[in-house]
C-alpha positions as CSV (number, residue, x, y, z in Angstrom):
1,M,6.2,-3.1,60.8
2,S,2.8,-3.8,59.2
3,H,1.2,-4.0,62.6
4,R,-0.2,-0.7,63.9
5,T,0.5,0.4,67.5
6,H,-2.7,0.9,69.3
7,R,-2.6,4.3,70.9
8,P,-5.5,5.2,73.2
9,A,-6.6,8.7,72.2
10,P,-10.4,8.8,73.0
11,K,-10.9,12.5,72.3
12,R,-14.6,12.0,71.7
13,R,-15.1,10.2,75.0
14,R,-13.1,13.0,76.8
15,A,-15.2,15.7,75.1
16,R,-18.4,13.8,76.0
17,H,-17.3,13.5,79.6
18,H,-16.5,17.3,79.6
19,L,-19.9,18.0,78.2
20,V,-21.6,15.8,80.8
21,R,-19.7,17.5,83.5
22,G,-20.7,20.9,82.1
23,L,-24.3,19.9,82.0
24,G,-24.2,18.6,85.5
25,Q,-22.7,22.0,86.7
26,A,-25.4,23.8,84.8
27,A,-28.1,21.7,86.3
28,F,-26.6,22.2,89.8
29,Y,-26.4,26.0,89.2
30,A,-30.0,26.1,88.0
31,A,-31.2,24.1,91.0
32,S,-29.2,26.3,93.5
33,T,-30.6,29.4,91.8
34,T,-34.2,28.1,92.0
35,L,-33.6,27.1,95.7
36,A,-32.1,30.6,96.4
37,G,-35.0,32.2,94.7
38,G,-37.5,30.2,96.8
39,L,-35.7,31.1,100.0
40,V,-35.6,34.8,99.1
41,R,-39.3,34.6,98.2
42,E,-40.0,33.0,101.6
43,L,-38.0,35.6,103.4
44,L,-39.8,38.4,101.6
45,H,-43.1,36.8,102.5
46,L,-42.1,36.5,106.1
47,V,-41.0,40.2,106.2
48,H,-44.2,41.2,104.5
49,M,-46.3,39.3,107.0
50,S,-44.3,40.7,110.0
51,V,-44.6,44.3,108.6
52,F,-48.4,43.9,108.2
53,S,-48.8,42.3,111.6
54,C,-47.1,45.3,113.4
């Protein structure tokens, strides 16, 4: 019984994967927020132009 049973318990790898997934979600959220902000800005610009053209 001198030989150690190899038990795969890569907690670090799992944590890193979780961190990478969290960073990916944060990046996606930031990109979608930026995109939404740009769309809102464009809509406001169009409304502003249409109001001034009337």
